[in-house]
C-alpha positions in Angstrom: 44.6 75.1 4.4 44.4 73.5 7.9 43.2 75.8 10.7 44.7 75.9 14.2 42.8 73.9 16.8 41.9 76.0 19.8 39.8 75.4 22.9 36.5 76.0 21.0 37.4 73.1 18.7 37.7 70.7 21.7 35.6 68.7 24.0 36.8 67.2 27.3 33.8 64.9 27.9 32.9 63.0 24.7 30.8 60.3 26.4 32.0 57.4 24.2 35.8 57.4 23.9 37.9 55.9 21.2 41.3 55.1 22.8 43.5 54.8 19.7 43.9 54.8 16.0 46.2 53.1 13.4 48.8 55.3 11.7 49.5 54.5 8.0 52.9 55.8 6.9 53.1 55.6 3.1 56.9 55.4 3.1 56.5 52.1 4.9 54.0 50.7 2.3 51.7 49.9 5.3 48.3 48.3 4.7 45.8 45.7 5.9 44.4 43.0 3.7 41.9 40.1 3.9 40.5 37.6 1.3 37.0 36.3 2.1 36.5 32.6 1.7 32.8 33.0 0.8 30.6 35.7 -0.6 28.3 37.9 1.4 25.9 40.5 0.1 27.0 41.8 -3.3 24.4 44.6 -3.4 24.0 46.1 0.1 26.6 47.5 2.5 27.2 50.1 5.2 30.6 51.6 5.9 31.7 53.9 8.7 35.2 55.0 9.7 37.1 58.0 11.0 40.1 59.5 9.1 42.8 62.1 9.8 44.8 62.9 6.7 48.6 63.5 6.8 49.4 64.0 3.1 47.5 66.1 0.5 47.6 66.1 -3.2 48.2 62.4 -3.7 45.7 59.7 -4.5 45.3 57.4 -1.5 43.1 54.4 -0.8 40.9 53.8 2.3 39.1 50.7 1.0 39.6 48.7 -2.1 38.7 45.3 -3.5 39.5 44.3 -7.1 39.4 41.3 -9.3 42.8 40.0 -10.3 42.4 40.1 -14.1 41.7 43.0 -16.6 39.3 44.5 -17.2 39.0 44.9 -13.5 35.9 44.8 -11.3 36.7 47.2 -8.4 35.0 48.8 -5.4 37.0 51.7 -4.1 37.0 54.5 -1.5 39.8 57.0 -1.9 41.0 60.6 -1.9 41.9 61.9 -5.3 45.1 63.8 -6.0 42.9 66.9 -5.9 41.7 65.9 -2.4 38.1 65.0 -3.4 36.5 62.0 -1.9 35.7 59.4 -4.5 33.6 56.2 -4.0 33.0 54.1 -7.0 32.2 50.6 -8.2 33.7 49.7 -11.6 32.5 46.7 -13.6 34.4 45.4 -16.6 36.8 48.3 -16.3 34.1 51.0 -16.5 32.4 53.0 -13.8 29.5 53.5 -16.3 28.6 49.9 -15.5 28.5 50.5 -11.8 28.3 53.8 -9.9 30.6 56.8 -9.4 30.6 59.6 -6.8 33.1 62.4 -6.6 32.7 65.1 -3.9 32.4 68.8 -4.5 34.1 69.4 -1.2 37.8 69.2 -0.8 39.2 67.4 2.3 42.4 69.4 3.1 42.3 69.9 6.9 45.2 67.8 8.2 44.5 68.9 11.8 41.0 67.4 11.9 39.3 64.0 12.1 36.6 63.3 9.5 33.8 60.8 10.0 33.0 59.1 6.7 29.7 57.2 6.6 28.0 55.8 3.5 25.5 53.1 2.7 24.8 51.4 -0.6 21.8 49.4 -1.8 22.2 48.8 -5.6 18.9 46.9 -5.7 17.2 50.3 -5.7 16.5 51.7 -9.2 17.0 55.3 -8.1 20.4 56.4 -6.7 18.6 58.8 -4.3 17.1 55.8 -2.6 20.1 53.5 -2.8 22.9 55.9 -1.9 23.6 57.9 1.3 26.8 59.7 2.3 27.5 61.8 5.4 30.7 63.5 6.5 30.8 64.6 10.1 27.1 64.2 10.4 26.2 66.4 7.3 24.7 64.7 4.3 26.6 65.2 1.0 23.9 65.6 -1.7 25.8 65.8 -4.9 24.3 63.2 -7.4 26.3 60.2 -8.5 27.6 60.4 -12.1 26.6 56.8 -12.7 24.1 54.5 -11.0 23.4 51.0 -12.4 20.9 49.0 -10.6 22.1 45.6 -9.3 25.7 46.3 -10.1 27.6 43.8 -7.9 30.0 45.0 -5.3 33.5 43.5 -5.1 34.0 44.1 -1.4 32.2 41.0 -0.3 33.2 38.7 -3.1 34.8 35.4 -2.2 38.5 35.1 -3.2 38.7 38.8 -3.9 41.3 40.6 -1.7 40.1 43.5 0.4 42.7 46.2 1.1 42.7 49.1 3.6 45.5 51.6 3.0 46.5 50.7 -0.5 45.4 49.9 -4.1 46.4 46.3 -4.6 48.2 46.9 -7.9 49.8 50.2 -7.3 52.2 50.8 -4.4 52.3 54.6 -5.1 48.6 55.0 -4.0 49.3 54.3 -0.3 47.3 56.1 2.3 49.2 58.4 4.6 47.4 59.3 7.8 45.3 57.8 10.6 42.2 55.6 10.7 40.0 54.8 13.6 36.8 52.9 14.5 36.3 51.1 11.1 33.0 49.3 10.6 31.9 47.4 7.5 28.4 45.9 7.7 27.6 43.3 5.1 24.1 43.1 3.8 22.4 45.7 6.0 21.6 49.4 5.7 22.3 51.4 8.9 21.8 55.1 9.7 24.7 57.5 10.1 23.3 58.3 13.6 24.1 54.7 14.6 27.8 55.7 14.7 27.9 59.4 15.7 26.1 62.3 17.2 26.5 66.1 17.8 27.8 67.1 21.2 25.2 69.1 23.0 27.6 71.7 24.4 30.3 72.1 21.7 28.3 71.2 18.6 31.1 68.9 17.5 30.3 65.7 15.7 31.6 62.9 17.8 31.5 59.0 17.8 29.1 56.9 19.7 29.2 53.2 20.4 27.6 51.1 17.6 25.1 48.7 19.1 23.2 47.9 15.9 23.7 44.1 15.9 25.1 41.7 13.3 27.8 42.6 10.8 26.8 40.0 8.2 29.0 37.4 6.5 32.1 39.5 5.6 31.4 42.4 8.0 34.1 43.5 10.4 34.9 46.0 13.2 38.5 47.2 13.4 39.4 49.0 16.6 43.1 48.9 15.6 44.1 47.8 19.1 47.5 46.1 19.3 47.0 43.0 21.5 49.2 40.0 21.9 52.1 41.8 23.7 53.6 39.6 26.4 55.9 40.7 29.2 59.4 39.4 30.1 59.6 37.7 33.5 63.0 37.4 35.2 63.8 35.1 38.1 66.0 36.0 41.1 67.3 33.9 44.0 66.1 30.3 44.2 62.6 30.8 42.8 61.6 27.9 40.6 58.8 25.6 39.5 58.2 22.9 42.0 56.2 19.6 41.5 55.8 18.9 45.3 52.9 21.3 45.3 50.5 22.4 42.6 46.9 23.6 42.2 46.6 22.9 38.5 48.9 21.2 36.1 52.1 19.5 37.2 53.8 22.3 39.3 53.6 25.6 41.1 56.0 28.4 41.7 58.1 28.0 44.9 59.5 30.9 47.0 61.7 29.8 49.9 61.8 33.2 51.8 65.5 33.9 51.2 65.2 36.7 48.6 63.4 34.8 45.9 61.3 36.9 43.5 60.2 37.5 39.9 60.4 40.8 38.2 58.5 42.3 35.3 59.5 45.5 33.5 57.3 48.6 33.5 54.6 48.6 30.9 51.7 50.7 29.6 49.5 47.6 30.2 49.6 48.1 33.9 48.4 51.7 34.0 45.0 51.4 35.5 44.6 55.1 36.7 41.1 55.4 38.2 39.9 52.3 36.2 38.9 48.8 37.1 41.3 45.9 37.6 41.6 42.5 39.2 44.7 40.8 40.8 44.2 37.1 41.6 46.2 34.0 42.3 46.2 30.7 44.2 48.5 30.7 47.2 49.9 28.0 49.5 51.6 29.8 52.4 54.0 27.9 54.6 55.3 30.6 57.0 53.3 33.2 59.0 55.2 36.4 58.5 54.5 39.8 56.9 55.4 39.2 53.2 54.7 40.6 49.8 52.9 38.6 47.1 53.0 41.5 44.6 54.8 44.9 44.8 54.7 47.7 42.2 55.3 51.0 44.1 58.4 53.1 43.6 59.3 53.2 47.3 60.5 56.8 47.4 59.0 60.0 49.0 56.5 60.2 46.1 55.7 56.5 46.0 52.8 55.5 43.8 51.6 52.0 43.0 50.2 48.8 44.3 51.2 46.5 47.2 49.6 43.1 47.8 50.8 41.4 51.0 50.0 38.8 53.7 50.1 40.1 57.3 51.8 38.2 60.1 48.4 36.8 60.9 48.0 35.4 57.4 45.4 38.0 56.3 45.3 39.5 52.8 46.2 43.2 52.7 45.9 45.4 49.6 47.4 48.9 49.6 47.0 51.5 46.8 49.5 54.3 47.2 49.4 57.7 45.6 52.2 60.2 46.3 53.2 58.2 49.4 49.7 58.3 50.8 48.5 54.8 51.8 45.0 53.5 51.2 45.0 50.0 52.7 42.4 47.3 53.0 42.9 44.2 55.1 40.8 41.1 55.3 40.4 38.8 58.3 40.5 35.3 56.8 43.7 33.3 57.6 45.2 32.0 54.4 48.5 30.9 56.0 47.2 27.6 57.1 49.2 25.3 54.8 46.4 24.9 52.2 45.6 26.3 48.8 43.5 29.4 48.7 42.3 31.6 45.9 42.6 35.3 46.6 41.3 38.1 44.4 41.5 41.8 44.8 39.1 43.8 42.6 38.6 47.5 42.0 35.3 48.4 40.2 35.3 51.8 38.5 31.6 51.4 37.8 30.9 51.2 41.5 32.7 54.4 42.7 36.0 52.6 42.6 35.0 50.2 45.4 37.9 47.8 46.4 37.0 44.3 47.4 39.1 41.3 48.7 37.7 37.8 48.0 39.1 34.6 49.6 38.0 31.4 47.9 35.3 33.3 46.2 33.7 34.8 49.4 33.9 38.5 50.1 36.5 39.1 52.8 36.6 42.9 53.1 35.7 45.9 51.0 36.6 49.6 50.9 34.2 52.2 49.5 34.8 55.5 47.7 38.2 54.9 46.1 37.2 56.3 42.7 39.3 59.5 42.9 42.6 57.6 43.5 44.6 57.9 40.2 47.7 55.8 40.4 50.1 55.7 37.5 52.0 52.4 37.6 53.4 52.6 34.1 57.0 53.4 35.2 57.2 50.9 38.0 58.8 47.4 37.9 56.6 44.6 39.2 57.9 42.3 41.8 56.3 38.9 42.6 57.2 37.4 45.9 59.0 40.3 47.5 59.0 44.0 48.2 61.6 45.3 45.7 64.6 43.1 45.0 64.1 40.5 47.8 62.9 42.4 50.9 60.0 41.1 53.0 60.0 37.9 51.0 57.1 35.5 50.6 57.5 31.8 51.7 55.3 29.4 50.0 53.8 28.5 46.6 51.9 30.5 43.9 49.9 29.1 41.0 47.8 30.7 38.3 48.6 34.4 38.8 46.5 36.7 36.6 46.2 40.5 36.4 43.2 41.9 34.4 42.1 45.4 33.4 38.5 44.7 34.5 36.7 44.0 37.7 36.1 40.2 37.2 34.2 39.7 40.5 31.6 42.0 42.0 29.9 39.4 44.2 30.6 36.0 45.7 31.7 33.5 43.1 33.0 30.0 42.7 36.8 30.0 41.8 37.8 28.4 38.5 38.3 24.7 38.7 40.9 24.8 36.0 43.8 27.0 34.8 42.9 30.5 33.6 42.6 31.2 29.9 43.8 34.3 28.2 41.1 36.8 27.1 40.7 40.4 26.0 41.0 41.7 29.6 44.1 39.7 30.6 47.3 41.8 30.9 49.4 39.2 32.7 49.0 35.5 33.1 51.5 33.2 34.8 50.9 29.5 34.8 53.1 26.8 36.3 52.9 23.5 34.5 56.4 22.4 33.7 59.4 20.4 34.9 60.6 20.3 38.5 63.3 22.9 39.2 62.7 24.9 36.0 63.5 28.6 36.3 61.8 29.6 33.0 58.8 31.8 33.5 56.5 32.8 30.6 53.7 35.3 30.4 50.8 33.5 28.8 48.7 36.6 28.2 48.8 38.2 24.8 48.1 35.1 22.8 45.6 37.1 20.7 45.8 39.2 17.6 47.3 42.5 16.3 45.9 45.7 15.0 44.0 44.0 12.2 41.9 42.0 14.6 38.1 42.0 13.8 36.3 42.6 17.1 32.8 42.3 15.7 32.7 38.6 16.7 32.9 37.4 13.1 36.6 36.7 13.2 37.2 38.4 9.9 40.7 39.5 10.8 43.0 41.4 8.5 46.6 40.7 7.9 49.0 43.5 8.8 51.8 44.5 6.4 54.4 47.0 7.7 52.2 48.1 10.5 54.4 48.2 13.6 53.4 48.4 17.3 54.4 52.1 17.3 51.7 52.7 14.6 49.0 52.1 17.2 48.5 55.7 18.2 46.9 57.7 21.1 45.6 60.2 18.5 41.9 59.5 18.1 38.6 61.2 17.1 37.8 61.8 20.7 41.2 63.0 21.7 43.0 64.7 18.8 46.7 65.4 19.2 48.9 68.1 17.9 50.9 67.3 14.7 53.2 69.3 12.4 51.2 71.1 9.7 52.6 70.1 6.3 50.6 72.8 4.5 52.4 75.6 6.3 54.9 77.6 4.5 56.8 80.7 5.8 56.9 83.5 3.4 60.1 84.1 1.5 62.5 81.4 2.3 60.4 78.3 3.1 59.3 77.5 -0.5 60.4 73.9 -0.6 58.3 71.5 1.4 60.0 69.4 4.0 59.6 65.6 4.1 56.9 64.7 6.6 56.2 61.2 7.8 54.7 59.2 10.7 51.4 61.0 10.7 53.1 64.4 10.5 55.0 63.9 13.8 58.4 63.5 12.0 60.0 66.0 9.7 63.2 65.9 7.6 64.8 69.2 6.9 67.4 69.1 4.1 70.1 71.3 2.7 68.2 72.7 -0.3 66.2 75.4 1.5 65.2 76.9 4.8 62.3 74.8 6.1 60.1 75.4 9.0 57.0 73.6 10.4 54.4 74.6 12.8 52.1 72.7 15.1 48.3 72.4 14.5 47.3 73.7 17.9 46.8 77.3 19.0 47.8 77.8 22.6 46.7 80.9 24.5 46.9 79.6 28.1 47.7 76.5 30.1 50.8 74.4 30.8 52.1 72.1 28.1 54.7 69.4 27.7 56.4 68.1 24.6 59.4 66.0 23.5 61.6 66.5 20.5 64.1 64.0 19.2 66.7 65.5 16.8 69.0 63.4 14.6 71.6 65.3 12.6 73.8 64.0 9.7 76.8 65.7 8.3 77.8 69.2 9.4 76.0 72.4 9.0 74.3 75.3 10.8 71.9 73.2 12.9 68.3 73.8 13.5 65.8 75.1 16.1 62.6 74.2 17.9 60.3 75.7 20.5 57.3 77.9 20.3 56.5 80.9 18.2 53.7 83.5 18.1 51.0 82.2 15.8 51.3 85.4 13.7 55.1 85.6 13.8 57.4 86.1 10.9 59.7 84.0 8.8 62.0 82.6 11.4 61.0 80.5 14.4 61.3 82.7 17.4 61.4 86.0 15.4 59.0 88.8 15.0 58.2 90.3 11.7 61.0 92.8 12.0 63.5 90.0 12.8 64.0 91.0 16.5 64.7 87.9 18.4 62.3 86.9 21.2 64.8 86.3 24.0 65.1 82.6 24.5 62.0 81.6 22.6 63.8 79.2 20.4 66.2 76.4 21.3 69.0 75.7 18.8 70.7 72.5 18.0 74.2 73.5 17.1 75.8 72.5 13.8 78.3 70.3 15.5 75.5 68.3 17.2 77.3 68.7 20.6 75.3 71.3 22.4 71.8 72.7 22.9 71.6 76.4 22.9 69.0 79.1 23.7 69.0 82.3 21.7 69.6 85.4 23.7 69.3 88.7 21.6 70.8 87.0 18.6 73.6 85.0 20.2 73.6 81.3 21.2 74.1 80.5 24.9 74.9 76.9 25.5 72.8 75.2 28.1 73.7 71.6 27.4 77.1 70.7 25.9 76.3 67.0 25.6 73.3 67.1 23.4 74.4 64.5 20.9 72.6 63.7 17.7 69.7 61.4 18.5 69.0 62.8 21.9 65.5 63.7 23.1 64.9 67.3 24.4 61.8 68.1 26.4 59.9 71.3 26.8 57.6 72.5 29.5 55.7 75.7 28.6 53.6 77.7 31.1 51.6 80.2 29.2 49.7 81.4 32.3 53.0 82.8 33.6 55.0 83.1 30.3 57.7 80.7 31.3 59.5 77.9 29.4 61.8 75.2 30.6 64.0 73.0 28.5 65.9 69.8 29.2 67.1 66.6 27.6 67.4 62.9 28.4 65.5 63.4 31.7 67.5 66.4 33.0 66.1 69.9 33.1 68.3 72.9 32.7 68.7 75.1 35.8 66.1 73.3 37.8 66.9 70.7 40.5 63.3 69.5 41.1 62.1 68.9 37.6 61.0 65.3 38.3 57.9 66.5 40.1 57.5 70.3 40.1 59.3 72.9 38.0 60.4 75.9 40.1 59.3 79.2 38.5 62.3 80.9 40.0 64.6 78.7 37.9 62.9 78.8 34.6 65.1 78.6 31.5 63.2 81.2 29.5 60.8 84.0 30.1 58.5 84.5 27.2 57.1 87.9 26.0 53.4 88.6 26.2 51.6 88.1 22.9 48.0 88.6 22.1 47.6 86.2 19.2 48.7 83.0 21.0 51.5 80.5 20.4 52.1 77.5 18.2 54.9 74.9 18.3 57.6 75.2 15.7 60.5 73.3 14.3 62.9 74.0 11.4 66.3 75.2 10.2 68.3 77.5 8.0 70.6 75.3 5.9 73.8 76.5 4.4 75.9 73.4 5.3 75.9 69.9 4.1 73.7 68.1 6.6 70.1 67.3 7.4 68.1 67.0 10.6 65.3 64.6 11.3 62.9 66.0 13.9 60.5 63.8 15.8 58.0 65.8 17.8 56.0 64.1 20.5 53.0 66.0 21.9 51.8 62.7 23.4 51.4 60.7 20.2 55.0 59.6 19.5 56.4 58.9 16.1 58.9 56.4 17.6 58.8 53.5 20.0 58.6 54.6 23.6 60.2 52.4 26.3 58.9 54.0 29.5 55.4 55.1 28.5 54.7 58.0 30.8 51.4 59.9 30.7 50.3 63.2 32.1 48.2 63.5 35.2 45.1 63.0 33.2 46.4 59.7 31.8 46.8 61.1 28.3 49.8 60.8 26.1 52.8 58.5 25.7 56.1 60.0 26.7 59.7 58.8 27.1 60.3 61.0 30.2 58.3 62.0 33.2 55.7 64.8 32.6 56.3 67.6 35.2 53.5 68.1 37.7 50.8 70.4 36.4 51.9 70.1 32.7 49.9 68.3 30.1 50.0 66.6 26.7 48.9 68.7 23.8 45.6 67.2 22.9 42.0 68.3 22.6 40.8 66.9 25.9 43.4 68.8 27.7 42.9 71.9 25.5 39.2 71.9 26.4 40.1 71.8 30.1 43.1 74.1 30.3 43.5 76.0 27.0 
C-alpha cells in the first residue's frame, strides 16, 4: 500500500536536479528499442536507473534483450505480477544456464521513486563477487538462485534488439510508469555511489551526477529529454528575405520600418527564470531611431519579459522586466552606422546573474547582481523587429538570430565567421539564405533527437514507439509530483478498481460501481494549485472532485457520519452543463457553462482554510484571480481538520455514462498549449497559477507544506 507523501518525505535542495522523466503508458504500447551493430562486453555491465511505478500486479519490463529464435537467450529486468524485482539471464531457454535473482522485497509504493542499481561480472566464479544490487542506496543481499560463470549477456550482443518498456514478443508485458536517468555502462563495473547519495539533512537517497567516464561500446545515457521541437515564425507587414544585404549566405531579413515584424508563439523553451541565456544576432541598421530588435514582455501593468532595442543614438539596450519593474542596461557603442555588427546579450547564472552586452565580440556594458530576477516568459509572444504588432519598428537588416539557454560568452571573443549551427543549447535559430523576396521563415533549431537520444556521447540512440511529446514529464526523482493512488479503495462501495492511465494522472470512472481516487500527497499547510479536466459521455449523475480529509469516510467531501463538509467538493452535474458546489447536501451552481471537456482549476489555501474554484481561466466570485485571489471572495470555506487533506476525485454512478478525469498537479496527462509554471518555476499548467499558490510537488512541499 502506498503511503502519503508529506513534508518529511521531501527535500527542496537536492543539489543535482533531474528535470524530467519519460512516462510509459501501457495502453499506448509505448517502448524504446535499439539493435546494436556490433557486440560489446558479454560478461560485464553496470545499470542504473530511477523508476516510479503506476500499475501493480502485472509483469512489466524495464530492460530486455532476446534472441529471435527459440530456445531464447534473454537478459531481462522486470517486475513480476507479484511485484518482486526479477533480474535474470536465460541461456538456451533456461535460467539454470545463466543467473536468476528474485527479490524478497515487494515494490508496491506508487507514490515513490526507486533507484535501481546493479552490476554484473559473470567472469567471477562466485556470485557474491560478481553480483551487486542496491535499491535506494541499500544493498539487497538475497542470494541468486542460479549463477553460471561466463554465461554471456544478451544486452550487448550485435543484432539483438534491446527494449526498454516491453518484452519483445509479448505486448501484454508493457511497463506502466515513469523512468528517469537511465545509465547502461558496457564492460565496466561501477559503484552505486557513482549515481546517488544520501541527503545530509533529510536522509533521502537522491541522485547525483555521474562523472565516471566512458560508457563502453554499447553503453548509453538516456535523459529522456524531448529535443527537436521547432517554433512557428509568422511574418507581418513587408518583412522579407533580401539579397541586397547579407552577412552569411545569399540573403538577410529586411525590415523597412513601416510595421514589419516576425512573431513566434509562446513556448516553454523560452522560460529562463533566473537561469542563463544568450540573445545574439548580426544587425545592419539604416535609420537612427529608437526601435526594437526583440520584444517579449506582456505590456500590461504586470509586464514581465525581455526587451532588446537600439536607442536613438544607435546603442544596444537590454531590459529585463519583472512585474513592470525595469532593469535596463545600455551600451555606448554606435551600431547604427550602416555596417554589419554582431551583438550579443548574455546572462550568466553562474556569475550571480551578471548581464553583459557584447558588440563585435568586445564587452560593451555589464550589469551586476541580477540573479534574483525571475522572469517567466513562457506565456509571451515573441516579436522580432518591433514592440508588439508593429510599434517602434526596426529599420534595417538582421542575419543569424540565435537564442540559447546558456551564457555562450563570458569574456571577449571573436564572432563566428560562418552561420550558426544548431546544438543542445539552441532554442531558436533563424538563418536567411534563400531567394530574394521570400516571406518564408524557418526555425532551424531543434534538428536534434527525441526522448530516446543517447547523451553519453556514444550516439547509441533508441527508437521511440508511441512515446509522445506529452510523455516527457516534469515528475522526477528530485521533484516528485502528486498522482492518483490506484491502490486506494473506499470501504463499502468502491470495490471495483477504476481505470488509471498516463502515470496515474488520468482516471476513468464507469457505470458499474462507485469509484473514488485520492492523491498521493498529504497536505497540512500551504497554498496549492491544481487543474482537472473532466470529459463525460452519456447521461448520469455526474462526478465530483476537490479535497477531502485524509481520514474521511466513503464519499469525497463527507465525514464518517455522512455529514457534508460545506463546499468541500465540486460536482460536475449529470447533464455536463454546470459546475456545482455542495452546500449542506444540495448542489449550488457556480458555472452553468461547464461543458464536457472543460478544465476546472482549484486554488487551496490551507493556512486560512479557503478554496477557490474556476474553469477555463475564470475564477468564480473573484475579479482579480489572474494575479492575487481575494480572501474575501473565496468560493469555499473549509473546516478545520487535524489529520490533513488529500485531493480526491470520483463519482457515484447510477446512470449510463462515464467520466474521464485528468488531474494536473503540475505534471499534466495531456498536451499543454500555454505552459504556465508556479512562481518557483515548477509545473506545467494550462492556466495562470495565482500568486502565492504552488504546484503539488516535493520541492514545494518541503518549502511550504
